[in-house]
C-alpha positions, 0 to 999 in steps of 0.5 A: 429178914434172914440175911444181910440185904446190903450184902445181897446188893453188893453181890448181885450188883457186882456184875454191873461194876465192870468198866465199859470196854473201850469205844471209839475215840470221841469225834470219830463217826464212821458209818454204822453198817447195821444201821445202814443195812436196816435202813436199806431193808426197811425201804421195801420190806414191811416186816421191818416195821416190827423193829423200827423206832417208835416216835420219841413222844409215843403213840395216841389214837383211837382204833378203827373197829373192823368187825364184831362187838366187844363181848359183854363183861369184857372191860379193861385195859391191855397193857403191853411192853416191848423194845421200841428205840433201837437207834440214836445218832445213826447207830443201831443196837446189835440185839433186839432185846436192847431196845428201850421199853415202851408201855402200851395201854389199849382201853376196851370199854363196852359202848366206847371206842377202843383207844391206844396210848403208848409211852417210853419208860423214862428210866435214868438210862432213857433220860440220860441218852435222850438228853445226850442224843446217843446211847451212853451205856453197854446193853445186853447184846450191844456195845455202843461207841464211847460207852460209859462205865457201869456202877450197877444194873439200873445203868442199863435198865431198858424196862422193855420186857413185861408189865405187872399190876401190884396193888393199883400200880403198874410196873414195867419189868426188865431182866436184870434190874429194878421194876419201874413204877408207872401211873396206870392211867397216864403211863407217867414214869415214877421211878424204880420200885425198891422192895426194901432196905438194901434191895434197890437196884437188884434184879427183879425178873420179867415173869412174876407168878401170882398164886390164886390167893394173890401172893406174888413170887419172883426172882432175880438171877446173878448168873456170875455167882450161881445164885438167885434172889427170891421175892415173896410179895403180898397182895398189898404189894408189900415184901414178905420175904427176900433171900439169896438162893445159892448153888443155882447153875449160871445158865440164863434163866428168863422164866419159872413156874410155881406149883402150890408147893414149889418154885420150879426153875429150868436151867438151860445150857446157855451157860455163864463163862466169864464177865464180858461186855456186852453181857450176852457175850458172857455166855456160851453153849455148854451141852456137856451136861443136861438141862437142870430142873430145880424145885425149891420148897415155897415154905422152906427155901433151903429144901430143893429137888433136882432133875436132869433133862436133855440139853436145851434152851428156853425162854418161857414156861406155860405152867406147872402143878404137883401131885400129892406124891410130889410128881410135878407136871410142867409145860414149856417152849423148849429149843435144842439150841440157843440160836433164837437169842444168839443169832436170830435176835441179832439178825432182826436188827439188820432187817434180814432173818436167816433160815440157818439161825432158825431155833425150833421151839416146841411145846413140851410136856415134862413130868418130874418124878419123886425118884429123880426120873424125868420124862418129856413129850414133844408136841411137834406140829408147829413151832411155839412160843409165849405160852399162857394159862388161865390165871385162876389155875396158876400152880394148880392142875389144869388141861389148857395152854394157849400159845402162838405158833408158826410153821417150820421154816417161817422166820418172820413171826408167828401166824397162829393162835393155838389152844393145846390140851396138855393132857390129850395133846389135842389142839384148836387153832386159828391161822391169820396167814403170812401177812399177820405177825401174832403177838402174845395172847392173854387169857381173860376169864369170863367170870371168877366162877367159870370153868377153865378155858371159859373166857377170851383171848386178847392179843395184838398183831402187826398187819404187814399188808396194811402197815398197822397194828391190830387188836383181836379178841377170840372166844378162847374155846372157839379159836377156829371161828376166828376173832369175835371182834377186831380193831386197827390203829392208823399206824404200826407199833414195834413188836413187843413181848409181854402184857397184863390185863387191868379190869375197869 
């Protein structure tokens, strides 16, 4: 290892050592206006089901088939993760991203019923707060009453953003702390994943990338120190390399992309200013400069190239590839502002999204030239998020991205599944209508030897009219025909973020 890992730990954990801001004196229990507002909204608005607390003991049921049959060759488990505990002791989080993580397992096996199981990730935070009956620690966007001080990032690890399979083990991923190990069959929590000496508790992001050969790349951000910790992990789950990458501007980085030669980071304009609690308050909008794009050489992390785009904000990247001359192509869901994080994700905790907090996220195709020039084309037909690519083409030249979409002015969730040709700009789509809130689709190839785009899209959705969560399977090349098969649960699950597929 090329660095002192203990030094890395002390630097990256430093942001979590601040003493919690003063809370209410013990014994004071004033009514919480956010809790009351959401309770009132949920009485007659089924959209709020997506942000309602899941039962503490989780979910387990068999889904009812609505139509069609599971395609031949599609057999596996869809794992998904998302926030599902927002309130305790009649006090409600102020930000959607704060809710404790719940991991789901949808088992799809031809000839059998589709079953659904979901359990909370029992992090140290979850266990302590479950025992106390109240929130104990500051969260990403919330400061509970009587909050305790912090000793490191895992004190507030909500494990609520994504999941990944590594050498047969399922892991729940968050933004700023450890990956949390789970049994993939029972969803029992097994504790934090320590990648090596001195790496315990370090940030491990929710969007690792897997090369076609199985190599895993990931990062963790220390925005307060303008740096990243980078990870390279083998297909066997063993760490190959970890190191600090300095001089990365402290804009909030949630996702990244890889090519066959580079690690690509788009650093938006929601920039770190000074450490505060809750942590989101440490950031502010700064459009005095452009969005930075940084490409780091996979083989030599000291080598980098940089570009500048107009100011903006993003959560998710579709994918990237690199031409022989070094030109990089990348598509991403970009916004002109950060209101989705600083406004809308707070409003949903009240049960009342507001149009003035609409952040227009569009898919954009960006070209980064070796001479430092950068160009982007904006696909403006619908708002877009959660882009996905054929995983066999991660880092390689491709044509297709799938994402969710919604019309301008619609603030109650995505209604469409969209396929976009990033070269021609042509689209295929299916629109469920306003009764359905569509979640992230995953592309599952029909076989290892099939062409790009030959396979299925598997995704979940909240049916507001039926107050139930559904699962849909599309032929990825015939979206306009609608789902080839669908199932419905007898209950509604909170809306989640990201998932992964495990073959059976």
